[in-house]
Structures are given as structure tokens and as C-alpha cells.
DRENROKE-283896 format. One line per 4 residues: their letters; for each residue x, y, z of N, C-alpha, C, O. Coordinates in nm, 3 decimals, m for minus. Atoms other than C-alpha are relative to their C-alpha. Last residue first. Example, Ala and Ser with C-alpha at 12.3 -4.5 7.8 and 13.67 -1.06 7.14 Angstrom:
<gupas>
SA> m0.082 m0.119 m0.006 1.367 m0.106 0.714 m0.077 0.109 0.073 m0.026 0.220 0.090 ~ 0.089 m0.119 0.000 1.230 m0.450 0.780 0.090 0.120 0.000 0.194 0.118 0.066 $
</gupas>
This chain:
<gupas>
XXXX> m0.100 m0.094 0.054 1.079 1.939 0.284 m0.013 0.012 m0.149 0.063 0.087 m0.212 ~ m0.113 0.057 0.073 0.757 1.767 0.390 0.092 0.109 m0.054 0.048 0.216 m0.095 ~ m0.098 0.053 m0.095 0.521 1.885 0.663 0.127 m0.050 m0.069 0.227 m0.078 m0.003 ~ m0.062 m0.109 m0.075 0.313 2.115 0.439 0.108 m0.048 0.097 0.190 0.032 0.142 $
XXXX> m0.101 m0.073 0.078 0.245 1.830 0.199 0.076 0.103 0.081 0.198 0.116 0.068 ~ m0.120 m0.017 m0.082 0.059 1.624 0.462 0.112 0.077 m0.069 0.222 0.087 m0.015 ~ 0.035 m0.059 m0.129 m0.295 1.643 0.322 0.124 0.034 0.083 0.119 0.121 0.170 ~ 0.049 m0.136 0.025 m0.170 1.584 m0.033 m0.030 0.071 0.132 0.001 0.189 0.147 $
XXXX> m0.115 m0.083 0.040 0.031 1.285 0.081 m0.040 0.144 m0.025 0.030 0.237 0.015 ~ m0.082 m0.024 m0.119 m0.270 1.142 0.267 0.120 0.089 m0.034 0.151 0.182 0.040 ~ 0.070 m0.098 m0.084 m0.495 1.185 m0.038 0.082 0.034 0.124 0.089 0.151 0.164 ~ m0.011 m0.130 0.067 m0.239 1.006 m0.258 m0.068 0.109 0.082 m0.014 0.219 0.097 $
XXXX> m0.140 m0.043 m0.009 m0.209 0.719 m0.011 0.018 0.137 m0.064 0.086 0.224 m0.008 ~ m0.026 m0.049 m0.135 m0.588 0.693 0.024 0.142 0.052 0.016 0.165 0.154 0.082 ~ 0.071 m0.127 m0.016 m0.640 0.666 m0.352 0.029 0.061 0.137 0.053 0.181 0.148 ~ m0.067 m0.097 0.087 m0.374 0.397 m0.381 m0.063 0.138 0.015 0.006 0.238 0.027 $
XXXX> m0.126 m0.037 m0.064 m0.517 0.213 m0.079 0.076 0.102 m0.084 0.135 0.195 m0.029 ~ 0.030 m0.088 m0.113 m0.866 0.224 m0.231 0.128 0.044 0.070 0.142 0.161 0.107 ~ 0.037 m0.131 0.056 m0.737 0.081 m0.559 m0.026 0.099 0.113 0.018 0.213 0.107 ~ m0.121 m0.059 0.060 m0.561 m0.201 m0.374 m0.029 0.138 m0.059 0.050 0.231 m0.041 $
XXXX> m0.089 m0.041 m0.109 m0.863 m0.275 m0.153 0.124 0.070 m0.055 0.167 0.172 m0.002 ~ 0.061 m0.121 m0.056 m1.089 m0.286 m0.461 0.085 0.056 0.113 0.104 0.177 0.122 ~ m0.026 m0.108 0.096 m0.851 m0.534 m0.626 m0.058 0.131 0.051 0.006 0.236 0.038 ~ m0.143 m0.032 m0.012 m0.864 m0.752 m0.314 0.035 0.115 m0.094 0.106 0.207 m0.054 $
XXXX> m0.017 m0.069 m0.128 m1.245 m0.739 m0.309 0.146 0.041 0.020 0.174 0.151 0.069 ~ 0.061 m0.133 0.011 m1.263 m0.823 m0.681 0.019 0.080 0.128 0.050 0.199 0.123 ~ m0.095 m0.084 0.075 m1.016 m1.111 m0.636 m0.055 0.141 m0.017 0.022 0.237 m0.014 ~ 0.007 0.015 0.146 m1.250 m1.252 m0.372 0.105 0.089 m0.066 0.153 0.185 m0.006 $
XXXX> 0.071 m0.105 0.072 m1.141 m1.258 m0.010 0.000 m0.027 m0.150 0.092 m0.089 m0.203 ~ 0.127 0.056 0.048 m1.034 m1.589 0.147 m0.081 0.101 m0.081 m0.183 0.066 m0.139 ~ m0.033 0.074 0.122 m0.675 m1.461 0.176 m0.126 m0.065 m0.059 m0.125 m0.108 m0.174 ~ m0.003 0.146 m0.010 m0.822 m1.214 0.423 0.038 m0.064 m0.133 0.000 m0.016 m0.239 $
XXXX> 0.126 0.060 0.044 m0.737 m0.846 0.382 0.018 m0.152 0.005 0.128 m0.203 m0.015 ~ m0.003 0.146 0.005 m0.472 m0.624 0.533 m0.138 m0.050 m0.040 m0.240 0.013 m0.010 ~ 0.131 0.061 m0.020 m0.395 m0.257 0.489 0.015 m0.150 m0.009 0.111 m0.200 m0.067 ~ 0.015 0.144 0.014 m0.091 m0.037 0.499 m0.143 m0.044 0.024 m0.222 0.025 0.088 $
XXXX> 0.142 0.027 m0.012 0.022 0.320 0.454 m0.014 m0.150 m0.023 0.048 m0.206 m0.112 ~ 0.069 0.086 0.095 0.387 0.378 0.522 m0.150 0.002 0.024 m0.197 0.033 0.133 ~ 0.143 m0.004 m0.031 0.619 0.629 0.687 m0.071 m0.077 m0.110 m0.045 m0.057 m0.229 ~ 0.093 m0.022 0.111 0.978 0.516 0.633 m0.145 0.000 0.052 m0.189 m0.096 0.115 $
XXXX> 0.013 m0.146 0.016 1.254 0.550 0.892 m0.100 0.038 m0.108 m0.100 0.152 m0.155 ~ m0.132 m0.061 m0.008 1.232 0.189 1.020 m0.016 0.151 m0.009 m0.077 0.211 0.081 ~ m0.090 0.115 0.013 0.876 0.096 0.927 0.140 0.057 m0.015 0.172 0.121 m0.115 ~ m0.141 m0.033 0.021 0.637 0.365 1.054 0.079 m0.131 m0.005 0.075 m0.209 0.090 $
XXXX> m0.097 0.045 m0.097 0.260 0.339 1.036 0.140 0.041 m0.038 0.161 0.115 m0.135 ~ m0.131 m0.060 0.022 m0.052 0.465 0.864 0.092 m0.046 0.111 0.053 m0.049 0.228 ~ m0.058 m0.058 m0.121 m0.371 0.260 0.837 0.136 0.059 m0.037 0.193 0.026 m0.141 ~ m0.144 m0.023 m0.006 m0.592 0.169 0.543 0.039 0.057 0.135 m0.041 0.122 0.203 $
XXXX> m0.076 0.117 0.046 m0.939 0.023 0.470 0.152 0.016 0.008 0.224 m0.072 m0.040 ~ 0.061 0.133 0.011 m1.110 0.362 0.512 0.096 m0.105 m0.056 0.169 m0.078 m0.152 ~ m0.039 0.058 0.129 m0.894 0.656 0.621 m0.058 m0.141 m0.010 m0.014 m0.231 0.063 ~ 0.089 m0.045 0.108 m1.058 0.865 0.894 0.029 m0.062 m0.136 m0.036 m0.027 m0.235 $
XXXX> 0.137 0.042 m0.030 m0.904 0.686 1.194 m0.094 0.030 m0.117 m0.192 m0.042 m0.138 ~ 0.012 0.144 0.024 m0.554 0.721 1.047 m0.142 m0.052 0.024 m0.185 m0.145 m0.043 ~ 0.037 0.024 0.140 m0.586 1.099 1.031 m0.030 m0.147 m0.025 m0.119 m0.180 m0.103 ~ 0.139 m0.042 0.018 m0.582 1.143 1.410 m0.051 m0.035 m0.140 m0.166 m0.075 m0.155 $
XXXX> 0.083 0.081 m0.090 m0.266 0.940 1.462 m0.147 0.034 m0.017 m0.233 m0.055 m0.014 ~ 0.011 0.134 0.058 m0.112 1.101 1.154 m0.085 m0.093 0.087 m0.162 m0.173 0.035 ~ 0.098 m0.006 0.108 m0.190 1.448 1.291 m0.019 m0.138 m0.063 m0.131 m0.176 m0.097 ~ 0.132 m0.018 m0.062 m0.006 1.370 1.614 m0.110 0.002 m0.106 m0.215 m0.059 m0.088 $
XXXX> 0.038 0.128 m0.060 0.293 1.232 1.422 m0.137 0.008 0.066 m0.215 m0.087 0.060 ~ 0.034 0.095 0.106 0.304 1.545 1.205 m0.048 m0.133 0.060 m0.151 m0.186 0.019 ~ 0.133 m0.038 0.050 0.294 1.776 1.508 m0.047 m0.097 m0.109 m0.163 m0.136 m0.112 ~ 0.098 0.032 m0.105 0.586 1.591 1.667 m0.142 0.032 m0.046 m0.233 m0.047 m0.026 $
XXXX> 0.015 0.145 m0.017 0.788 1.599 1.344 m0.106 m0.038 0.103 m0.190 m0.124 0.075 ~ 0.142 0.036 0.018 0.729 1.968 1.260 m0.028 m0.148 0.028 m0.141 m0.193 0.013 ~ 0.082 m0.075 m0.096 1.058 2.110 1.393 m0.148 m0.035 m0.008 m0.227 0.001 0.079 ~ m0.016 0.053 m0.135 1.246 1.833 1.212 m0.086 0.072 0.104 m0.132 0.011 0.200 $
XXXX> m0.064 m0.109 m0.075 1.106 1.931 0.871 0.004 m0.042 0.146 m0.100 m0.072 0.205 ~ 0.084 m0.079 m0.089 1.014 1.594 0.726 0.083 0.109 0.066 0.194 0.085 0.112 ~ 0.074 m0.096 0.082 1.183 1.440 0.421 m0.087 0.094 0.084 m0.155 0.181 0.030 ~ m0.093 m0.104 0.045 1.444 1.266 0.638 m0.068 0.107 m0.085 m0.012 0.214 m0.105 $
XXXX> m0.015 m0.099 m0.107 1.164 1.075 0.812 0.089 0.115 m0.045 0.069 0.229 m0.003 ~ m0.093 0.036 m0.107 1.093 0.898 0.484 0.009 0.113 0.102 m0.026 0.227 0.074 ~ m0.117 m0.089 m0.004 0.785 0.933 0.266 0.090 m0.045 0.114 0.047 m0.119 0.203 ~ 0.046 m0.137 0.020 0.469 0.744 0.166 0.117 0.097 m0.009 0.134 0.167 m0.108 $
XXXX> m0.091 m0.098 m0.060 0.577 0.383 0.116 m0.050 0.140 m0.033 m0.078 0.171 m0.149 ~ m0.042 m0.107 0.092 0.273 0.170 0.032 0.093 0.094 0.076 0.056 0.147 0.180 ~ m0.076 m0.111 m0.058 0.215 m0.163 0.210 0.041 0.097 m0.110 0.093 0.057 m0.214 ~ m0.030 m0.096 0.107 m0.045 m0.434 0.137 0.065 0.123 0.062 0.008 0.184 0.152 $
XXXX> m0.042 m0.129 m0.053 m0.069 m0.741 0.363 0.046 0.088 m0.115 0.126 0.046 m0.198 ~ m0.081 m0.068 0.101 m0.268 m1.044 0.248 0.030 0.138 0.055 m0.062 0.211 0.092 ~ 0.028 m0.136 0.047 m0.398 m1.256 0.530 0.097 0.046 m0.107 0.209 m0.003 m0.121 ~ 0.130 m0.057 m0.036 m0.442 m1.607 0.664 m0.031 0.136 m0.059 m0.148 0.170 m0.079 $
XXXX> 0.106 0.096 0.027 m0.166 m1.832 0.525 m0.139 0.060 0.023 m0.238 0.010 m0.030 ~ m0.017 0.113 m0.090 0.065 m1.533 0.510 m0.109 m0.100 m0.037 m0.179 m0.082 m0.137 ~ 0.111 0.077 m0.057 0.083 m1.289 0.223 0.050 m0.104 0.099 0.160 m0.158 0.087 ~ m0.050 0.128 m0.046 0.291 m1.013 0.070 m0.116 m0.073 0.066 m0.221 m0.013 0.090 $
XXXX> 0.097 0.096 m0.051 0.198 m0.708 m0.135 0.072 m0.129 0.039 0.151 m0.183 m0.039 ~ m0.074 0.125 m0.014 0.406 m0.399 m0.201 m0.090 m0.097 0.075 m0.139 m0.068 0.185 ~ 0.040 0.074 m0.120 0.193 m0.112 m0.329 0.078 m0.131 0.001 0.083 m0.202 m0.100 ~ 0.021 0.145 0.012 0.344 0.130 m0.577 m0.036 m0.061 0.135 0.003 m0.011 0.241 $
XXXX> 0.034 0.060 m0.130 0.284 0.502 m0.517 m0.024 m0.151 m0.014 m0.136 m0.197 0.007 ~ m0.104 m0.039 m0.095 0.450 0.697 m0.801 m0.023 m0.060 0.138 0.058 m0.040 0.228 ~ m0.127 0.067 0.029 0.239 0.509 m1.058 0.109 0.030 0.102 0.196 m0.054 0.127 ~ m0.068 m0.013 m0.129 m0.091 0.620 m0.905 0.138 m0.063 m0.009 0.185 m0.127 0.085 $
XXXX> 0.024 m0.135 m0.049 m0.276 0.685 m1.232 0.067 0.028 0.134 0.073 0.142 0.178 ~ m0.011 m0.103 0.103 m0.300 0.315 m1.314 m0.039 0.137 0.058 m0.143 0.152 0.121 ~ 0.133 m0.033 0.050 m0.272 0.109 m0.995 0.016 0.117 m0.096 0.075 0.219 m0.061 ~ 0.017 m0.140 0.037 0.076 m0.030 m0.949 m0.140 0.016 m0.057 m0.178 m0.051 m0.153 $
XXXX> 0.125 m0.029 0.069 0.127 m0.355 m0.761 m0.006 0.149 m0.027 0.014 0.231 0.063 ~ 0.013 m0.146 0.012 0.471 m0.482 m0.664 m0.124 0.024 m0.085 m0.134 m0.022 m0.198 ~ 0.047 m0.055 0.127 0.444 m0.841 m0.548 0.008 0.151 0.007 m0.015 0.211 0.112 ~ 0.048 m0.139 0.003 0.647 m0.999 m0.270 m0.043 0.036 m0.142 0.025 0.003 m0.240 $
XXXX> 0.027 m0.044 m0.137 0.719 m1.361 m0.169 m0.046 0.145 0.008 m0.102 0.186 0.109 ~ 0.004 m0.146 m0.005 0.699 m1.539 m0.506 m0.032 0.041 0.144 m0.126 m0.012 0.204 ~ 0.131 m0.058 m0.028 0.796 m1.903 m0.472 0.010 0.151 0.006 0.111 0.206 0.050 ~ 0.053 m0.059 0.122 1.116 m2.012 m0.642 m0.139 0.058 0.018 m0.199 0.107 m0.077 $
XXXX> 0.067 0.104 0.077 1.195 m2.250 m0.355 m0.055 0.053 m0.133 m0.123 m0.020 m0.205 ~ m0.096 0.105 0.037 1.451 m2.012 m0.209 m0.062 m0.106 m0.090 0.005 m0.162 m0.177 ~ m0.063 0.074 m0.108 1.207 m1.719 m0.207 0.091 m0.109 m0.054 0.109 m0.121 m0.175 ~ 0.028 0.143 m0.004 1.130 m1.484 m0.492 0.077 m0.064 0.114 0.191 m0.026 0.144 $
XXXX> m0.088 0.071 m0.091 1.101 m1.108 m0.475 m0.040 m0.146 0.005 m0.156 m0.179 0.032 ~ m0.133 m0.062 m0.014 0.968 m0.867 m0.736 0.094 m0.074 0.094 0.213 m0.043 0.097 ~ m0.068 0.071 m0.108 0.655 m1.025 m0.886 0.141 0.058 0.014 0.214 0.067 m0.085 ~ m0.133 0.049 0.033 0.500 m0.749 m1.099 0.057 m0.076 0.120 0.075 m0.016 0.226 $
XXXX> m0.063 0.079 m0.107 0.130 m0.662 m1.099 0.133 m0.055 m0.050 0.142 m0.112 m0.159 ~ m0.120 0.063 0.056 m0.035 m0.386 m1.304 0.073 m0.070 0.115 0.102 m0.008 0.217 ~ m0.096 0.044 m0.101 m0.392 m0.287 m1.210 0.113 m0.075 m0.069 0.090 m0.166 m0.149 ~ m0.068 0.124 0.039 m0.600 m0.087 m1.457 0.106 m0.031 0.105 0.180 0.057 0.148 $
XXXX> m0.147 m0.004 0.002 m0.832 0.169 m1.297 0.055 m0.136 m0.043 0.001 m0.240 m0.008 ~ m0.047 m0.086 0.108 m1.204 0.228 m1.364 0.151 0.010 m0.012 0.200 0.085 m0.097 ~ 0.044 m0.137 m0.029 m1.323 0.088 m1.030 0.054 0.099 m0.102 0.080 0.215 m0.070 ~ 0.080 m0.009 m0.122 m1.121 m0.225 m1.102 m0.032 0.146 0.027 0.059 0.229 0.032 $
XXXX> 0.056 m0.134 m0.013 m0.977 m0.320 m1.441 m0.093 m0.001 0.121 m0.188 m0.079 0.126 ~ 0.140 m0.012 m0.042 m0.760 m0.630 m1.420 m0.040 0.147 0.008 0.038 0.231 0.051 ~ 0.083 m0.046 0.111 m0.436 m0.623 m1.618 m0.146 0.016 0.034 m0.225 0.061 m0.049 ~ m0.075 m0.074 0.101 m0.252 m0.830 m1.358 m0.088 0.033 m0.120 m0.144 m0.056 m0.184 $
XXXX> 0.015 m0.145 m0.006 m0.502 m0.922 m1.086 0.071 0.076 m0.112 0.031 0.187 m0.145 ~ 0.139 m0.046 m0.001 m0.568 m1.293 m1.138 m0.013 0.151 m0.012 m0.108 0.201 m0.074 ~ 0.065 0.040 0.125 m0.215 m1.390 m1.242 m0.141 0.058 m0.008 m0.182 0.107 m0.113 ~ m0.064 m0.076 0.109 m0.055 m1.193 m0.960 m0.068 m0.031 m0.133 m0.094 0.059 m0.213 $
XXXX> 0.049 m0.137 m0.008 m0.303 m1.337 m0.709 0.056 0.085 m0.114 m0.016 0.164 m0.175 ~ 0.139 0.001 0.047 m0.230 m1.693 m0.818 m0.057 0.141 m0.002 m0.130 0.179 m0.094 ~ m0.006 0.032 0.143 0.143 m1.630 m0.778 m0.140 0.003 m0.060 m0.162 0.062 m0.166 ~ m0.039 m0.119 0.074 0.083 m1.455 m0.447 0.009 m0.026 m0.150 m0.024 0.061 m0.230 $
XX> 0.103 m0.103 m0.009 m0.116 m1.740 m0.295 0.035 0.119 m0.088 m0.048 0.167 m0.164 ~ 0.097 0.025 0.104 0.129 m2.002 m0.419 m0.108 0.107 0.000 m0.160 0.141 m0.106 $
</gupas>
């Protein structure tokens, strides 16, 4: 129910000058929405996948896969990512299987404005991270 309400509240919302588009993409057995795809206007190539537990909303953006990295630069990239993660507000960088991701979490008690701000910030951070890491990608 959290995600359904969130989808309704955020779809079409303008936050920090950006329009937010929300699409439910995965439904559970009971017909409940389990994943939302959120696209912040201007960051269409970096959708955010949103899921929720009873306590938090988790937002994940795929950045690039390991196969896109020059193998001789992998160790250096990982070191830079560890250092870069500290400087990115409201977001962290991690690895899910072979996919580098940016993620953030926010309380389900947060206002819709705070959640929308987190989504816009994550989109901005993901684009900035990709620009900063261009030299490592094939």
C-alpha cells in the first residue's frame, strides 16, 4: 500500500523544477505494487527503482555494469568510488551482482515533498557520478 499511495502522490509532481513520472512495474501475488520506476524529467536515462519495507523506502539507480569498465582500471575505479561516496549527499554507491548502483533510503514517515526531493537529488547525483567516472567506462 505504501508504494501505491506514493505513486499516486508523486506522479506528475513538480519538485525543485523537475516533473516526476512514476510507473508501477512489478506487482506481487496479491496485486500489491512491489516496485516503482521513477523518472525525473531531464534524467530519463537514469530511472530510479523504488521499493519499500514497513520502515523505509529504498531508491536504486543503475549506473553501469562491470562489463563496461576497462579491466585494467577496475581496482582504481573501486577505490575512487569508495572515496566519492562520502561526498555525495543523500546517496551511496554499491554493487548489485555485476551492476554498479547508486542508492538511498528514506523513512516511510517522510513527507511526499521530502521523498520527491530525495528522488531529484539522486537523479542529479547519478548524472554527476557518471560524468566523473566517464574515463573508466569503455
